[in-house]
KOLBA-587517 format. One record per residue (C-alpha): residue number from 1; x, z, y. Coordinates in steps of 0.05 Angstrom, whole numbers, padded with zeros to 5 digits, always signed. Layout:
<recs>
  num       u       w       v
  NUM       X       Z       Y
...
</recs>
This chain:
<recs>
  num       u       w       v
    1  -00290  +00708  +00462
    2  -00313  +00699  +00390
    3  -00384  +00689  +00365
    4  -00392  +00761  +00341
    5  -00375  +00790  +00409
    6  -00419  +00743  +00447
    7  -00479  +00759  +00402
    8  -00468  +00834  +00402
    9  -00508  +00871  +00455
   10  -00471  +00929  +00487
   11  -00515  +00990  +00495
   12  -00505  +01046  +00544
   13  -00474  +01087  +00487
   14  -00425  +01031  +00472
   15  -00403  +01030  +00545
   16  -00397  +01106  +00545
   17  -00355  +01104  +00482
   18  -00309  +01053  +00514
   19  -00296  +01099  +00573
   20  -00284  +01157  +00525
   21  -00234  +01119  +00482
   22  -00198  +01089  +00542
   23  -00175  +01160  +00559
   24  -00151  +01173  +00488
   25  -00113  +01109  +00473
   26  -00043  +01090  +00492
   27  -00065  +01021  +00516
   28  -00133  +00987  +00516
   29  -00146  +00916  +00539
   30  -00209  +00890  +00573
   31  -00276  +00886  +00538
   32  -00257  +00926  +00477
   33  -00319  +00944  +00436
   34  -00327  +01007  +00394
   35  -00386  +01018  +00348
   36  -00418  +01086  +00353
   37  -00372  +01119  +00301
   38  -00299  +01100  +00303
   39  -00244  +01148  +00285
   40  -00178  +01148  +00324
   41  -00139  +01200  +00286
   42  -00079  +01245  +00297
   43  -00040  +01208  +00352
   44  -00088  +01161  +00387
   45  -00039  +01151  +00445
   46  +00003  +01110  +00395
   47  -00053  +01059  +00387
   48  -00051  +00995  +00429
   49  -00112  +00949  +00431
   50  -00112  +00881  +00463
   51  -00170  +00850  +00501
   52  -00236  +00833  +00465
   53  -00219  +00875  +00404
   54  -00280  +00899  +00364
   55  -00275  +00962  +00321
   56  -00336  +00968  +00276
   57  -00372  +01028  +00248
   58  -00329  +01079  +00212
   59  -00263  +01043  +00224
   60  -00206  +01093  +00221
   61  -00140  +01082  +00257
   62  -00087  +01135  +00244
   63  -00016  +01137  +00270
   64  +00005  +01191  +00220
   65  +00062  +01221  +00261
   66  +00088  +01225  +00333
   67  +00129  +01160  +00327
   68  +00081  +01117  +00286
   69  +00048  +01058  +00321
   70  -00013  +01014  +00311
   71  -00020  +00951  +00353
   72  -00080  +00903  +00349
   73  -00079  +00837  +00386
   74  -00131  +00802  +00429
   75  -00197  +00779  +00400
   76  -00186  +00814  +00333
   77  -00243  +00847  +00295
   78  -00233  +00908  +00250
   79  -00290  +00913  +00199
   80  -00335  +00970  +00176
   81  -00300  +01026  +00138
   82  -00231  +00995  +00147
   83  -00172  +01043  +00143
   84  -00107  +01031  +00181
   85  -00055  +01086  +00167
   86  +00014  +01078  +00197
   87  +00073  +01123  +00183
   88  +00119  +01075  +00222
   89  +00085  +01012  +00247
   90  +00026  +00966  +00233
   91  +00019  +00906  +00278
   92  -00042  +00860  +00273
   93  -00039  +00796  +00314
   94  -00088  +00758  +00357
   95  -00152  +00725  +00333
   96  -00153  +00761  +00266
   97  -00214  +00779  +00225
   98  -00208  +00842  +00182
   99  -00269  +00848  +00137
  100  -00303  +00913  +00116
  101  -00269  +00963  +00069
  102  -00198  +00937  +00080
  103  -00140  +00987  +00072
  104  -00073  +00977  +00108
  105  -00019  +01030  +00094
  106  +00055  +01023  +00110
  107  +00079  +01079  +00064
  108  +00072  +01109  -00004
  109  +00099  +01171  -00038
  110  +00166  +01178  -00072
  111  +00162  +01180  -00148
  112  +00230  +01203  -00174
  113  +00230  +01248  -00235
  114  +00249  +01321  -00225
  115  +00208  +01333  -00163
  116  +00133  +01334  -00157
  117  +00109  +01270  -00123
  118  +00069  +01309  -00071
  119  +00134  +01343  -00049
  120  +00173  +01278  -00040
  121  +00183  +01241  +00025
  122  +00142  +01180  +00040
  123  +00175  +01112  +00030
  124  +00159  +01072  +00093
  125  +00162  +00997  +00110
  126  +00124  +00967  +00169
  127  +00066  +00918  +00162
  128  +00060  +00855  +00204
  129  -00003  +00812  +00204
  130  +00010  +00750  +00246
  131  -00042  +00713  +00289
  132  -00104  +00678  +00262
  133  -00108  +00715  +00195
  134  -00171  +00730  +00156
  135  -00168  +00789  +00108
  136  -00227  +00792  +00060
  137  -00269  +00852  +00040
  138  -00235  +00905  -00001
  139  -00164  +00878  +00006
  140  -00106  +00927  +00004
  141  -00045  +00912  +00047
  142  +00016  +00950  +00022
  143  +00078  +00975  +00057
  144  +00127  +00920  +00078
  145  +00074  +00865  +00077
  146  +00083  +00807  +00124
  147  +00023  +00761  +00127
  148  +00042  +00694  +00159
  149  +00002  +00660  +00214
  150  -00063  +00628  +00194
  151  -00068  +00658  +00124
  152  -00131  +00676  +00087
  153  -00129  +00737  +00040
  154  -00185  +00735  -00012
  155  -00231  +00794  -00024
  156  -00203  +00851  -00066
  157  -00132  +00824  -00064
  158  -00071  +00870  -00064
  159  -00019  +00844  -00016
  160  +00055  +00856  -00014
  161  +00076  +00792  +00020
  162  +00045  +00726  +00042
  163  +00102  +00686  +00072
  164  +00074  +00615  +00076
  165  +00034  +00601  +00139
  166  -00037  +00572  +00134
  167  -00041  +00590  +00060
  168  -00094  +00624  +00018
  169  -00075  +00684  -00025
  170  -00115  +00718  -00079
  171  -00108  +00768  -00135
  172  -00073  +00833  -00152
  173  -00018  +00823  -00136
  174  -00037  +00768  -00087
  175  -00008  +00699  -00103
  176  -00014  +00634  -00064
  177  -00074  +00595  -00091
  178  -00082  +00541  -00038
  179  -00073  +00518  +00034
  180  -00121  +00513  +00092
  181  -00143  +00442  +00107
</recs>
C-alpha cells in the first residue's frame, strides 16, 4: 500500500461510500477508497477497479456507452477533478499516479466539411496507460495514446503517444525530454 493510502484516515462516510459504490461498479478490488464526492457516470457497471485504488474528490469516470470500458489497476490513485471519459476503452495500469485536473478521453468529434461537427460520429481509439506511470497536473491524454511502463508525463502536457519506457515526456504535443535514472 502506498504512503498516501496509509496516511489517509477512513471515516465512517468513506466506508459507507465504499459499500455504495461496490453495488454500482462492475468490479471493485479490496480496500478501494472513494473521497466523499466521486462521480461514476452513465454505465458504472463497465468500470473495473483493482485493489487499493484511491479516487479523490470530484474524480469523474464515464463509460460513455453500453460497451465502453474503464479499467484501473491495483494501487493507482486518481487525482482531484480528474476526468476519464471512454467511448471504447481506457486502461490504466498498476501503481500509477494520476495528478489533479488530468483529462483522459479516447474519442473526438469528426470534422469533415459539409456536415456540422456536432452531427458527426465520434472518432474512437483506445487509451492504454501501462504500469508505474506518473501523469502530472493538467495533462491531457488523447485518443489512441499508449503511455509505456514507468513514464513520467509533465504537468500540462498534451499526450498522443509515449512509446519509450521509463522516459519523461513534456510539452504540447508531448515529446521525450529525458529518462528516469
